[in-house]
N, C-alpha and C positions, 0 to 999 in steps of 0.2 A: 496835719497842718499842711495847708498846702494853697497855691493861688489860680492857677489857670485852669482850662476846660480839659486838661490833660489829667489833672489831679481829683474832678469830678467823677468822675468812670470808677475808681477806688473808694471815695466815699460815697458813693452811692450802691457799690456790691456790699461794704458794711452795714449799710442802713437794711438792704434789701435781707440779708442773711441774721440779723436780728442780734448786731452788737450793740452796744451801751456805747453810744458815742459822747461822753462828756463833755467836750466841747471841742471847738472848730477852730483852729487860728488859720486866720488870712490877712492877707495882705490890707492897709487902711485903703478906702474909699480914694480913686484918684480923677481926675476933672477928664472928660474925653470927649473925642466929638469936636461939629463946630461951635456949639455954646459952650464948650468947657465946662459938662454940666460933671459933679462926681458921681463916678459909678463903682458899682460893687465889682470885686472881682466875680470870675464863673462858680468860685468855688464858696463864696457868700451866698451869690444869689439862689444854688442849689440850697446852702445850711436854712436858709430862710423861709424856704418853702417845703422843709420838714420839720422845721418848728427846734433848728438846734441851737445852742448855743455857743456864739460867736464871741470871741475878741482878734481885735485889730491893732496890734502893737504897732506904733513907731519902732520904738527901740527893745530889742528883746531882752535886753539886763533891766530895764526899769522893775522898779524894785514893786510899782502897783503890778505890774504885771504878771512877776515871779509870783507876788502872792495867791494872786489869783489862779494862777495855773496850779499852785500847790492847793489852792482847795477846790480841785477837780479830781484831785487824786486819784488819776487815772493809772491802769495796771501798765499800760504802755505806749508810745508815742508813734506815729505813724508819720514820715516825710514823704510827699508827695508832690513836686516842684516847686518847694519855698525857697529859703533862703540858709544861707550858712547860719548853726546856732552853737550859741556857746554852749560851754560842760556845764554852765549849772543847769540849759533849759534840758540839753541831753540826755544829760546822767541824772535827771529826775525822775522817772517812774523805776518801780521796783525789776519792772522786765525789761527796762530800758527803752532805747530810742532806732530804731530801724526806718531806710530808705529805701524808696524802691528807685532805681536809676534805669533811665532810658536807653541801657547798651549791655554786653558782655563783660562785664567789667575783667581785668582792668584796664581793658580797649575802651579809647573815649571818656575818660574823666572831663569833669567840666558842664558848662554850661549850655553847649547844643552839641549833645550826642547823636540825635537823629540825623541831622544837615550835616556834619563830619563825614560821616559814614556813607551818605549818599554823594559828596563831592570827593572821597575816595575811591567810588569803585566800590566798596564792599557789595558781596553776594550774601551776606548773611548780617544780621543782628540780632540784638533778643534785649530781655530787660532782667535785671538784677535786683535782688534784696539783699541787704547788707547792713550792719551793725554799724551805727555813726562812733566815730573817733575825732582826735583835733584836726589830723590832715582830712581834707577833703576828698570824698570818696575811692577811700582806700581802707576802711574798715571792712572786717571777715565776711563773706559772702556767708549768707543763709540760703538762698535760693537762685537758682537761674532759668530762664525758657526762653531759644533761640526760635529763630523764624527767617524763612528767605525774603529777600528785597528782591523785587522784580526789576526785571531790565529796564522798564522805563515807570519805576514807583517813581511818586515824588516826594517831599519830605512829609507833605500836608498827609498824604495817602499812609503814609509809615505811622506817622505818628496816631491815625485815628485806628490803626489794626493795634499799636503796640500800647494803646490807654486799657483797651479791653482785654489782651494778653497780661499787660500787667496787672490790672486790680484782681483777676485771678489767681494769679502767682501771690499776688498779696494776700490771700486770704487764707491761701496753703501754709503763706508765713506765716501767719498770726494762729492757725491752729498747732501748728508744728511750735511754738514759740508757748503755747498755753498749754500743751500737754508732753513737753521736755523731750517732743521727738526729734528735734533740727538739732542739727552739729553746725557751729561756724569755722568753715572754713577759711584760713588766712590765702590774701588775693597772690597770686602767682608772679614772680621776681621776671619779669620779662620787660623786653622793650615797648614803652608806652605808645599808643597814639593817642594826642591831647582834644580834648573840644571845646576849647576858648570860646567865649563869647562872640555872636555875630557882628562886627561893625558893620557902619555904612561902607567903610573903604574896603571890607571885605566882600561886598557885594559887585563890585567892577569887573567885567567880564575881562579874562585878559586872553586876547587872541590870538597871540603867538605861542599854541599851544594844540595839542592833537584834536582834533573833533570829539573824542571820547572823555575825553576831560573838561573840553567845554560842554559838554552835555551832560554829563556827571553834574558840574558845578548848576548848570541850571535848574535840574531837577531838586539838586540838594537843598536850593532856596526858594524852591514853589512850594505853597502861593506866598511864603512872608520868611523874611524879607523881601525877595525877589532878585534875582540876578539883575543886574545892565547893562546896558550898554550907550553911548552918547550918538546920535545919529542928527547929523544938520545940527548941531548943537544942541539939542532936547537930549533930555536923560529917555531912552526908551527899555522899558522894564520886560523881561521876558517870562513867561509863564510855562509854555511848553514850547517843545522842537521835538526836531528829528533831523537824524544824522541820515549824511551824503560823503561816504569816505572813498574819492579818489583825489590825485595831485591837482587843485584849485586853480586857474586862471586868473584868480586875483590874488594882491595884494593881502597878507593876513590882514584882518578888520574890516576891509572894502566890503559892500554888500552888493549884491547884483539883486534884480527884482524885473519881472513881465508887466509892473505894473497893475496888473490884475490878479495873478492865483498866487504867487511866490515872492517871498522874500528872504534872501538867504546871503549869511555871513563866513565870507571864507576864513580857516583856521591854517593850521599849517598841513595838515592831511586832509582837506576835506570842507565842506560848507556845513555851516547850521543852518538848518529852514527852520523859521521862525512860525508858530500856529495861535499861540494867543501871548499878545503884548497890550503895554498900555503905555502910551505915547505923554511926556509933561502934559498936564494940564488936560488933557482926555482920559473919558473912561476906558475900562479893560475891553478887549475885542478879541475875536478872530480874526486870520490874517488878511483875508478876503474882504470882510468887512474893513477892514484899515485901508484894503489899498482902493477902495471906493473912491475915499471918502480924503488922499493924501495924494499932496503936489511933490513930487522930488524934485529939488532943488536942478534945474538944468544945466548940464556941464558945459 
């Protein structure tokens, strides 16, 4: 059960390891692009290429879907970047249902664990497989594997590393559940950092912070949905940047530029130099290309 590209790596490794995939459950096709043509999910595209049986329920409690799911007679259900399941679904197979989550649970429960770990300046993250229960992301842990977050890693880069690491942990989990060697461990009762869904308002940069915090914010939202600011009344998305730490001579949020090689915004204790950006109505480009074609308002 999965929808985006992150889940494809897990499905692919199961296919390559010879597991009998009796069904793939993914989101219904959605309109996308300029023509709003219906597009399949990344998981559906992959499943079609392998001739796998696909179900795309609108509602997970629909009686027709539940009957079809039961007929598949799966021994185990695997969830990777899907949606919250009702008990009638996750409790169906004899060996239960487990989820692959993109954090070291119990930390960063929620919809955007990769983004929030980077935004919060974490030096390490990882993946967790756990058994599903009623409360979201709270089930007993099966396996975990950690890896470092590089100083300049973006959410996109961590995502790409994590989907491969997660796929390998997923296979180990299935083997352990099949042979009975895995023990379920309750999640630790500690103070939790949450990872709620990223909203548009979440992505606006607050320049009244340290340059370290703003830098982490930018890379934690890159490449999607991307951090933004407003410059001369237009939205400016920032994909890549670098830090310059010393007391700024400009007010927080003001920019400085030579009009040729650099554009930087003031934070509380330094400047954020923009390296790759996209101005509203324009394409994504490097800073020098942008500056060659942009005319700043004269003071």
